[in-house]
Steps between C-alpha positions, in 0.01 A plus 500: 500500500291292739545747785410795276175336389425405860545861613239627255255227598549547877199733567270277298622190683434645846151627424412183312620278782191571710271363227703229333742378768256287696351344192845420369604325822184289501547405139649153454863528394781280395710371790809682364354850548706702751349576840504860619475597867525834681623573855488832685746565781212658693135572424435751779727804511527865604509765231849547364613150598684304235411142420600240244299296253654169392372335182608134487461291184552127479573409137676265265866564418424591135211735575561877502337727758516878503362748750359851470719803557366820654785743450508753220798539268605816688528301826200664672305303762227277360147468634218248514180696495509846657648432842720188501861593418757251372831592662721224361502190279750227580657255256341161445632237744503122466365352824522128424551248223380139492577325171326707234287685752629845597353748750584867438412817690451864408495751787354852508520767770176698554370778723192722528422829672121483506308303762247243382445149365690429180426234240742498209345188348667184380863552406590407139800317356577452130541136395678374185538133407574391144215656300295595806489859624267551793449711810477321834354647820531429868206302638403759762474877480767696681346694789646703785390761749675831574416656834573851624593649835213601725513857627299602807395853410329551837801448728784583263679831554637681196843656553699748297782380279819463702787733423818351350736360758814702567809294438831594664782628282776239485864585435540218251223649287702820449847347505492429127413864421782627722748268329388609153527868603848446644621313191347767276687777684827305478447447127434871440809595697711254300367637169563858615857414602571327166363797305702741714823310441428471127406860422694706755797692369839410644621742761824607330514838667777543748365486852673672781777246562566355835817621668673183609780496753727359229507510121253258329776310321674422830182345638437310176854354480485391862162330452618329181804354677281387789259335254786318329623364833155355586522256205127497432507377141757234593230358732234511225328808645496678167183703549618651829843569347359700207248680721778623727725584207241713320394674825860608558518645148159669533600668827824613340315655203258674735782641715726587205248652256191573712282264287223313682645165389364298795142561377569442129491193281811389315382656173425829673849508654665432162291775340590743778871422465484584129421858597811516718842534337682180599754296300352264241674207668333585832162514329557152354604369842189623682272378221659152497488476880134598533394275212673193650352577844145520356542162333613344828237666723195474274568232236664243730817512292792314660822682410834329466825593669602734218167690521530546877858627484423723202203658682712580806773645280247714310371642827848564637641671189179698448552653845874549445461667160215732601608598851569861580788594723485823691638642819146560623295179484178695451639648182457168323125535495524860387726388215232260382274796433775674305562192285131486406503864406 
């Protein structure tokens, strides 16, 4: 409330200080009246220089002193007169204390951009003590001089405005853009691949089968026996075991039926096998084998001994029950087309 009243009275106090300040200081006062002094950090400056004004008050411990504020509620820079700008107001500091006597200080930061002699008068401070409300002033008026730079118009040469300096192009300035472009391309490629895998139709049409030097089931049985002798799952290499096992079966399906099984997912292979006339037991075997392999390879499932042996048996009997025996090995692939028809 005190500060709000003081803000409204501030213009009146400054203009009235020139007429009433001196008379007030000469007037005989009680010895308990606070003493107000002002100190400038410099009284001769160049335009635009910043300087501080310290207002020091020596008072009794129970007396209340408040100082003027120059800033508006919106935070805009305050002014004293037309040219002196108040850049900052600092909190009140306690400089010393001796018994009941306390010396406090209020600091302001000023500047001006017009040359000339300035007299902002005696600085006010609001004084409250019991039932007394009064305004105190510094003894002397606050004066300072702002000088400007001298320009010799006779010898000075006026030049054109310099062009902007050309800065070299640094690699690190563009490195971030290259990285973002690279990552963006990788992200688009990944999205395109995911969409392709999701929406493409399985290639269930019979391709022109390869003509192996031996029937597909002979190759598959030999590879299955070789895999069993390597004892991969016995050495806890389950993922490699099921990868090899399913690759053997996929190559067999591709050689036996001409289905592009090596490029298909497990679900696509099962769907393709439904369109081929194979025994129901064989269909269950291939479905169980591929399902267990997916759990091991992608879900970190650790199969037990029974699962591992069952998966090998499913692969073996699937090959045995679907193999085609012919005098001409190439006839096996041709028979696959007939079975589809």
